[in-house]
C-alpha positions as CSV (number, residue, x, y, z in Angstrom):
1,X,38.8,-12.9,5.2
2,X,40.5,-9.6,6.1
3,X,39.1,-6.5,4.6
4,X,41.0,-3.3,3.8
5,X,39.9,0.1,2.4
6,X,41.2,1.2,-1.0
7,X,40.9,4.8,-2.2
8,X,39.8,5.9,-5.7
9,X,40.1,9.4,-7.0
10,X,37.1,10.6,-9.0
11,X,36.4,13.9,-10.6
12,X,33.1,15.7,-9.6
13,X,31.3,14.7,-12.8
14,X,32.2,11.0,-12.4
15,X,31.2,11.2,-8.7
16,X,27.8,12.6,-9.6
17,X,27.3,9.9,-12.2
18,X,28.2,7.2,-9.7
19,X,25.8,8.6,-7.2
20,X,23.0,8.8,-9.7
21,X,23.6,5.3,-11.1
22,X,23.8,3.9,-7.5
23,X,20.6,5.6,-6.5
24,X,18.8,4.2,-9.6
25,X,19.6,0.7,-8.4
26,X,18.8,1.6,-4.8
27,X,22.4,0.7,-3.8
28,X,25.3,2.6,-2.3
29,X,28.2,3.9,-4.3
30,X,30.4,1.5,-2.4
31,X,28.3,-1.5,-3.6
32,X,28.3,-0.1,-7.2
33,X,32.1,0.3,-7.3
34,X,32.7,-3.1,-5.7
35,X,30.5,-4.8,-8.3
36,X,32.2,-3.0,-11.1
37,X,35.7,-3.9,-9.9
38,X,34.8,-7.5,-9.3
39,X,33.3,-7.6,-12.9
40,X,36.6,-6.3,-14.4
41,X,38.6,-8.8,-12.3
42,X,36.5,-11.7,-13.4
43,X,36.9,-10.7,-17.1
44,X,40.7,-10.5,-16.7
45,X,40.8,-13.8,-14.9
46,X,38.8,-15.3,-17.7
47,X,41.4,-14.2,-20.2
48,X,40.4,-10.7,-21.3
49,X,43.2,-8.5,-22.4
50,X,43.5,-4.7,-22.2
51,X,41.6,-4.6,-25.5
52,X,38.5,-5.6,-23.7
53,X,38.6,-2.3,-21.7
54,X,40.3,0.2,-24.1
55,X,39.5,0.4,-27.8
56,X,42.4,-0.9,-29.9
57,X,42.7,2.4,-31.7
58,X,43.4,4.2,-28.4
59,X,46.0,1.7,-27.1
60,X,48.9,3.3,-29.1
61,X,48.0,6.7,-27.7
62,X,47.5,5.5,-24.2
63,X,50.0,7.2,-22.0
64,X,48.8,5.8,-18.6
65,X,51.1,3.9,-16.4
66,X,52.2,0.6,-17.9
67,X,50.5,1.4,-21.2
68,X,51.5,0.0,-24.5
69,X,52.7,3.4,-25.6
70,X,55.0,3.7,-22.6
71,X,56.4,0.2,-23.0
72,X,57.1,0.8,-26.7
73,X,58.8,4.1,-26.0
74,X,60.9,2.5,-23.3
75,X,61.8,-0.4,-25.7
76,X,62.8,2.1,-28.4
77,X,65.1,4.0,-25.9
78,X,66.9,0.9,-24.7
79,X,70.4,0.2,-26.0
80,X,70.4,-3.5,-25.1
């Protein structure tokens, strides 16, 4: 299996929290992030929707890429 490196941008507070949580488990930050990512992937593959990760009340206000709010705005602006 080929392996590639993926980057992730974290603010300083999140980085510190990651480092602390990893240390508590006597693991590296890399191990911690890999486990977290695999856990999310497994949940999605098992059928979890975005609601499993973001509270429903926040979905309409979510302005992240590909969010429900952006899709709705785009749908409302379409003349088709």
